[in-house]
VOGU-3710 file (C-alpha; in Angstrom, 3 decimals, decimal comma):
1> mvvtllevlh> 2,884/65,030/-40,928  3,930/61,556/-40,632  3,748/61,158/-44,578  5,724/64,153/-44,897  8,015/62,585/-42,576  8,315/59,504/-44,858  8,788/62,057/-47,926  11,678/63,900/-46,628  12,974/60,496/-45,481  12,867/58,879/-48,987
11> nvsaallsli> 14,087/61,921/-50,665  17,094/61,845/-48,555  17,776/58,315/-49,428  17,115/58,243/-53,025  19,373/61,443/-53,136  22,339/60,160/-51,136  21,824/56,863/-53,132  22,389/58,976/-56,128  25,159/60,191/-54,758  27,030/57,222/-54,275
21> glnalilsvi> 25,980/56,046/-57,671  27,333/59,256/-59,357  30,673/58,797/-57,987  30,854/55,408/-59,017  30,363/57,348/-62,858  32,919/60,030/-61,424  35,763/57,347/-60,204  35,238/55,308/-63,712  35,814/58,941/-65,325  38,986/59,115/-63,214
31> ylttfrkere> 40,291/55,705/-64,072  39,699/56,806/-67,788  41,966/59,596/-67,345  44,170/58,046/-65,611  44,841/54,200/-66,026  47,897/55,080/-69,133  49,982/56,220/-66,311  51,828/53,051/-65,846  54,503/53,254/-63,220  57,718/52,489/-64,315
41> rpaepvewpa> 59,071/48,885/-63,473  62,463/49,183/-61,183  65,484/47,924/-61,449  66,388/44,916/-59,070  68,281/46,511/-55,583  71,569/45,936/-55,548  71,312/44,191/-52,255  67,933/42,512/-51,144  66,313/43,947/-48,011  65,058/41,744/-45,005
51> vvvqlpiyne> 61,454/40,808/-45,939  59,085/39,098/-42,881  55,856/37,308/-44,432  53,336/37,348/-41,865  50,407/34,954/-42,441  47,802/35,409/-40,103  45,002/32,541/-39,546  42,072/31,458/-37,563  40,576/27,574/-38,042  42,077/27,186/-41,422
61> rhvverliht> 42,201/23,380/-41,921  41,112/23,453/-45,485  43,645/25,839/-47,276  46,598/26,054/-44,073  48,991/23,439/-45,716  48,220/25,157/-49,071  49,369/28,660/-48,082  52,398/27,100/-46,589  53,560/25,409/-49,311  52,947/28,273/-51,840
71> iskldypqek> 55,032/30,570/-49,448  57,673/28,384/-49,501  57,683/28,407/-53,025  58,417/32,896/-53,084  61,677/33,296/-55,127  63,711/35,328/-52,462  66,955/35,179/-50,853  66,540/32,848/-48,437  68,999/34,411/-45,539  67,292/37,736/-46,444
81> msiqllddst> 63,354/36,214/-45,848  61,568/35,040/-42,878  57,967/33,433/-42,529  55,861/33,782/-39,448  52,092/31,603/-39,361  50,429/33,568/-37,130  47,683/30,745/-35,976  45,404/31,834/-33,325  43,386/28,273/-34,159  41,920/26,686/-32,143
91> detiniaans> 40,978/23,439/-33,847  42,724/20,625/-35,801  44,243/23,743/-38,094  46,890/24,326/-35,275  48,376/20,307/-36,028  48,031/20,738/-39,560  50,040/23,487/-39,728  52,653/22,511/-37,247  53,652/19,468/-39,367  53,342/21,947/-42,572
101> verarqsglt> 55,826/24,501/-40,727  57,990/21,409/-39,545  58,441/20,444/-43,024  58,949/23,230/-44,548  61,616/24,684/-42,206  63,117/20,792/-42,984  63,432/22,293/-46,300  65,685/25,268/-45,247  63,229/28,026/-44,573  63,483/30,274/-41,723
111> ithvrresrd> 59,929/29,676/-40,752  58,152/29,762/-36,921  54,425/28,695/-36,123  53,677/31,583/-33,487  50,889/30,738/-30,969  49,586/33,542/-28,863  48,072/32,729/-25,441  45,034/34,511/-26,595  43,034/36,196/-29,490  43,044/39,218/-27,862
121> gfkagalayg> 43,174/42,452/-30,851  42,150/39,282/-33,582  43,977/39,573/-36,861  45,301/43,118/-35,714  46,519/41,526/-32,684  48,197/39,136/-34,556  50,066/40,853/-37,106  51,342/43,158/-34,378  52,813/40,743/-31,957  54,580/39,307/-35,196
131> lahsdaefva> 56,058/41,879/-35,608  57,051/42,655/-32,382  58,940/39,180/-32,710  60,906/40,445/-36,174  63,316/43,315/-36,889  62,755/42,996/-41,019  62,800/46,030/-42,586  59,424/44,827/-44,917  56,086/43,150/-44,287  54,654/40,993/-46,830
141> ifdadfvpdp> 50,969/40,094/-45,639  48,743/37,188/-47,132  45,513/36,035/-45,651  45,022/32,022/-45,374  43,430/31,513/-48,828  46,241/33,196/-50,733  48,324/31,798/-53,671  50,951/34,647/-54,276  52,976/33,584/-57,320  57,231/32,924/-56,753
151> dflkrvipyf> 57,947/36,079/-57,854  55,994/38,405/-55,222  58,195/39,797/-53,703  61,033/40,243/-56,442  58,649/42,054/-58,508  56,876/44,508/-55,660  60,061/45,328/-52,862  62,112/47,400/-55,962  59,616/49,923/-55,690  60,782/50,731/-52,274
161> gvdenlgmaq> 64,240/51,134/-53,121  62,996/53,814/-55,736  61,097/56,153/-52,838  61,852/56,611/-49,654  58,588/57,813/-48,848  56,543/54,835/-50,046  54,926/53,248/-46,930  52,404/50,845/-48,957  52,483/48,433/-52,077  48,867/46,589/-52,555
171> trwehlnaeh> 48,657/44,134/-55,592  45,496/43,157/-57,201  43,088/40,399/-55,727  42,692/37,519/-59,018  40,480/34,224/-57,938  41,140/31,114/-58,258  37,367/29,860/-58,005  35,756/32,397/-60,293  34,038/29,613/-62,094  33,105/27,538/-59,189
181> slltraqala> 29,183/29,262/-59,421  27,264/31,698/-60,530  27,867/33,387/-56,717  31,128/33,228/-57,257  31,429/35,025/-60,804  29,126/37,951/-59,496  31,608/38,096/-56,395  34,226/38,521/-59,026  32,673/41,125/-61,257  32,360/43,110/-57,791
191> ldnhfvieqi> 36,144/42,777/-56,531  37,814/43,629/-60,269  35,520/46,791/-59,934  37,099/47,670/-56,490  40,533/46,434/-57,467  41,095/47,689/-61,139  38,568/50,784/-61,476  37,970/52,312/-58,009  41,702/52,028/-56,674  43,545/52,983/-59,876
201> ardrsgllmn> 41,462/55,799/-60,019  42,233/56,568/-56,300  46,152/55,892/-56,709  46,914/57,340/-59,565  44,803/60,768/-59,003  46,344/61,168/-55,613  43,142/60,367/-53,492  43,479/58,682/-50,489  43,709/54,610/-51,126  43,573/51,950/-48,452
211> fagtggvwrr> 45,536/48,380/-48,346  43,046/45,483/-48,604  44,535/43,568/-45,551  46,386/40,815/-47,687  48,335/40,705/-50,778  50,503/43,834/-49,945  53,916/44,344/-48,706  54,710/47,182/-45,492  57,564/49,125/-45,059  58,031/48,586/-40,946
221> qcieesggwq> 58,987/52,050/-40,492  56,189/53,235/-42,026  54,225/51,014/-39,617  55,497/51,626/-37,199  55,581/55,879/-37,067  52,174/55,338/-38,105  51,112/53,694/-35,035  51,033/50,296/-35,295  48,427/47,999/-35,888  45,136/48,680/-33,508
231> sdtlsedidl> 42,447/46,605/-33,208  39,711/48,906/-32,380  37,766/48,352/-36,111  37,284/45,392/-37,645  39,217/46,913/-40,746  42,673/47,430/-39,898  43,347/47,461/-43,170  42,024/50,403/-43,690  42,352/52,120/-40,411  46,267/52,117/-40,929
241> syraqlkgwe> 46,499/53,276/-44,152  44,568/56,401/-43,608  46,462/56,864/-40,640  49,938/56,339/-42,909  48,771/58,649/-45,763  47,657/61,582/-42,817  51,849/61,098/-41,465  52,566/61,738/-44,872  53,705/58,098/-46,017  52,686/57,343/-49,300
251> liylpdigtp> 50,856/54,452/-50,625  50,457/52,455/-54,311  48,459/49,867/-56,099  50,291/47,717/-58,847  47,387/46,420/-60,553  49,596/44,081/-62,874  50,904/42,365/-60,395  47,767/40,054/-59,736  47,631/37,483/-56,750  45,066/34,735/-56,896
261> aeitplmmgf> 42,790/33,846/-53,719  39,660/31,866/-52,976  36,112/33,914/-53,071  33,337/32,101/-50,905  31,086/29,907/-52,549  28,308/30,419/-50,035  26,053/32,775/-49,575  26,307/33,032/-45,928  30,063/33,462/-45,971  29,229/36,188/-48,234
271> kqqqarwatg> 27,223/37,843/-46,323  29,353/37,435/-43,301  32,164/39,108/-44,817  30,565/41,898/-46,465  28,866/42,674/-43,295  32,141/42,593/-41,340  33,897/44,966/-43,755  30,779/46,962/-43,271  30,898/47,552/-39,668  35,102/47,853/-39,654
281> tvqclrkmgh> 35,016/50,623/-42,850  32,025/52,444/-40,660  34,175/52,139/-37,739  37,184/54,283/-39,190  34,826/56,617/-40,792  33,681/57,305/-36,728  37,408/57,053/-35,768  39,032/58,829/-38,184  36,618/61,224/-40,047  37,224/64,356/-38,297
291> vvlanrslnl> 41,185/63,436/-38,527  40,641/63,672/-42,047  38,581/66,671/-42,305  40,867/68,349/-39,637  44,215/68,035/-41,908  45,600/70,784/-43,710  47,540/68,915/-46,018  44,613/67,318/-47,905  42,430/69,524/-50,190  38,920/69,761/-50,622
301> wqkiqamlhl> 38,652/66,969/-53,609  40,404/64,704/-51,214  38,307/65,258/-48,338  35,263/64,255/-49,820  36,306/61,002/-52,134  37,957/60,676/-48,189  34,476/60,118/-46,426  32,188/58,939/-49,285  34,814/56,024/-48,911  34,293/55,678/-45,521
311> aayfmhplmi> 30,786/55,946/-45,591  29,974/54,056/-48,740  28,258/51,187/-46,894  25,780/53,371/-45,392  24,424/52,777/-49,262  22,294/49,645/-47,561  20,360/51,311/-44,335  19,693/54,090/-47,351  18,093/50,778/-49,071  15,853/49,875/-46,732
321> vllltslpli> 14,603/53,522/-45,667  14,068/53,681/-49,259  11,753/50,841/-49,926  10,246/51,242/-46,805  8,641/54,622/-47,145  7,942/53,792/-50,907  4,660/52,175/-50,723  2,755/54,689/-48,416  3,755/57,649/-50,627  2,878/55,700/-53,847
331> lterlsqapi> -0,692/54,804/-51,977  -0,826/58,389/-51,122  0,475/59,900/-54,599  3,117/61,694/-52,768  6,004/60,264/-54,478  8,563/62,808/-56,186  9,865/61,698/-59,196  12,975/64,057/-58,620  14,888/61,751/-56,498  14,262/58,854/-58,433
341> aglglamfgp> 15,170/60,202/-61,887  18,657/60,999/-60,267  18,747/57,533/-58,843  18,293/55,989/-62,506  20,926/58,111/-63,843  23,283/57,096/-60,775  22,701/53,474/-61,744  24,509/53,614/-64,521  27,613/53,968/-62,663  28,206/50,176/-61,909
351> plasllaqhr> 27,687/48,413/-65,221  30,131/51,196/-66,397  32,869/50,569/-63,999  31,923/46,714/-64,562  32,426/47,173/-68,087  35,880/48,952/-67,769  37,400/46,442/-65,301  36,658/43,784/-67,279  37,584/44,979/-70,780  40,759/45,405/-68,964
361> lrrdwlkrls> 41,422/41,791/-67,917  39,666/39,382/-69,791  39,558/38,189/-72,961  35,895/36,613/-72,169  34,668/40,332/-70,853  31,718/40,169/-72,679  30,845/36,717/-71,147  32,048/38,023/-67,356  29,333/40,764/-68,435  26,591/38,673/-68,205
371> yfpvamligv> 26,618/37,844/-64,687  26,301/41,337/-63,672  22,601/40,768/-63,257  23,556/38,583/-60,477  25,956/40,834/-58,889  23,378/43,639/-58,693  20,750/41,544/-56,841  23,076/40,143/-54,451  24,100/43,639/-53,977  20,381/44,619/-53,206
381> giavsnseav> 20,244/41,318/-50,816  22,996/41,625/-48,726  21,312/45,478/-47,516  19,713/43,467/-44,600  22,913/42,027/-42,994  24,933/45,416/-43,971  22,609/47,443/-42,137  22,748/45,781/-39,157  26,657/45,699/-39,821  26,684/49,692/-40,302
391> fkglfgsrqp> 24,558/50,618/-37,228  27,235/48,292/-34,954  29,571/50,668/-36,699  28,604/53,569/-36,379  26,677/53,184/-32,201  28,297/49,644/-31,215  31,141/48,716/-29,209  33,813/46,555/-30,197  32,845/43,451/-32,516  34,102/39,705/-32,672
401> frrtpkyhlq> 36,412/39,470/-36,065  34,213/36,550/-38,187  36,806/35,159/-40,391  35,403/34,580/-44,052  35,903/30,424/-44,066  37,801/29,049/-46,915  37,206/25,346/-48,478  40,185/25,029/-50,686  38,249/25,263/-53,796  39,935/26,134/-57,440
411> gkqgkwidsa> 38,468/26,556/-60,919  35,067/24,480/-60,543  37,096/21,901/-58,399  36,462/21,520/-54,581  33,326/20,874/-51,909  32,389/22,281/-48,941  29,215/20,712/-48,104  30,684/18,776/-45,667  33,052/21,502/-44,261  32,510/22,485/-40,197
421> yivpidratw> 32,860/26,048/-41,051  29,468/25,891/-42,453  28,291/29,661/-41,631  24,337/29,071/-39,825  21,400/30,576/-41,530  20,859/34,542/-39,052  17,684/35,950/-38,812  18,770/38,488/-41,402  17,547/35,413/-43,617  14,025/35,750/-42,526
431> ielglagyag> 13,891/39,362/-42,436  15,052/39,474/-46,708  12,408/37,168/-46,967  9,841/39,211/-45,982  10,983/42,401/-47,416  11,335/40,384/-50,445  7,256/39,805/-49,685  7,034/43,907/-49,052  8,946/44,944/-52,079  6,282/42,806/-53,982
441> lvayaawlre> 3,482/44,337/-52,160  5,023/47,753/-53,677  6,454/46,751/-56,930  2,273/45,815/-57,566  0,719/49,243/-56,305  4,227/50,733/-58,540  2,709/49,130/-61,180  -0,944/50,095/-61,115  0,031/54,029/-60,025  4,149/54,665/-60,434
451> ptmfplmily> 5,354/52,833/-63,552  8,336/54,440/-63,456  9,217/52,381/-59,955  8,457/49,219/-60,730  11,789/48,301/-62,406  13,534/48,913/-59,132  11,315/47,472/-57,076  11,514/44,511/-59,031  15,223/44,695/-58,438  13,891/44,571/-54,559
461> vlgfaytafl> 12,117/41,462/-54,987  14,666/39,540/-57,039  17,351/40,648/-54,740  16,147/40,014/-51,600  14,320/36,146/-52,796  17,682/35,309/-54,204  20,051/36,131/-51,366  17,779/34,327/-48,775  16,743/31,277/-50,754  20,525/30,331/-52,133
471> slwqagvsrr> 21,041/30,678/-48,348  18,313/28,535/-46,856  18,967/25,932/-50,179  22,818/25,903/-49,603  22,349/25,865/-45,210  19,591/22,304/-46,157  22,280/20,844/-48,654  25,067/20,896/-46,030  22,083/19,670/-43,246  21,073/17,146/-45,347
481> fvqrerrlel> 24,719/15,923/-46,270  25,873/15,345/-42,858  22,667/13,553/-41,758  22,912/10,934/-44,316  26,805/10,961/-43,308  25,774/10,437/-39,667  23,363/7,562/-40,656  25,616/5,823/-42,720  28,272/5,695/-39,931  25,902/4,732/-37,470
491> ssnl> 24,978/1,685/-39,904  28,671/0,821/-40,424  29,260/0,487/-36,569  26,110/-1,768/-36,310
//
């Protein structure tokens, strides 16, 4: 009976993982058939509309000055542009921000340093608070680490002038520090997959797409008529995007406008970011899934793709279930080959997406693709923290918004080692080590009895080991540096 239950769990997990991987192939095919449908760049309006640039931040001492300096360089009529630094910080960021805002104000900009009494609603609450204190027709949003080009607004705003039903325009994320380390290179690959293949495929084929939280512009009317910014999920961007589209508003994606941002250099920061995205997306599934399915304006294909979009992070608990059930099934010779064969076919989806994305974006695309194995390892390695995040989103109450720390990195320059924003080791790291060892046992059993399973199990071993050991190594390096600095400070005071 127990073995039968394990067999069902294993086969269902393999089948669902195959479906998720197969959808990556489908989106790649859609991309190939639609990417040439480029939007014609509209003419500039006779009169530029009013825009408020919102900059939500929380404890960003390393990058807030760069952010304000960058935004102050936006090429847009000053009488039509206002800037809100929505600052919920609790550390020295407040003073750095205040000084930077004052310098920008003296240069002639209309900029306000907005402070709330509490951090209610986190980022969504800050955006809603700022919007209530502005009457601008359009809202541009940038996170603390973003560095938009000066012509950003003049390239994006004209699209709203030719379509009154356009509610939001999203631009493509670019990377300030992709070359900083293996980890940042791997993250850049994964982000390019989303912002080239998935976003273009969804946009050009009429599927529901999402605002990415930053690097985009909203029409104020769309925000208000869609219910405004709501804080009952950690993915306020996806939540509002879906509500807007279900209200009939159009969202578009502009892949030729790249907006540079910083990639986290720390594994613990990356895991925290991914866990927040996982929890928030699943919360949106719980909140909006039944609404999507009941909507009569969407066809069946749109509904299927929307549900796969919102359920994508379920791949991580499914990966854990597949691993845990493999060893007893191998030992009892009850492992079915059919689901594994389907999973093997579906695994071609991510590398194909990477190939297409890098070929579109980079001259050195072959070199960039050489980092794909690292991207695969971290994709497996974060399964523990993301599985916990999925269950929090599915069954938990409201979760705190833990922002991803940034360290003012650009290219290979900059350092994080002495920052107060280092994310500490969590329990998931120790579970990752345990699962690396368990996967090693499964790999050994597969080598003896089920050789077709051996490559997959080795991927598990390397993925969990890489994620755990990099987390521990980075934490150890930072801890030793801080201890050494304290000893030097003490000795200098003697």
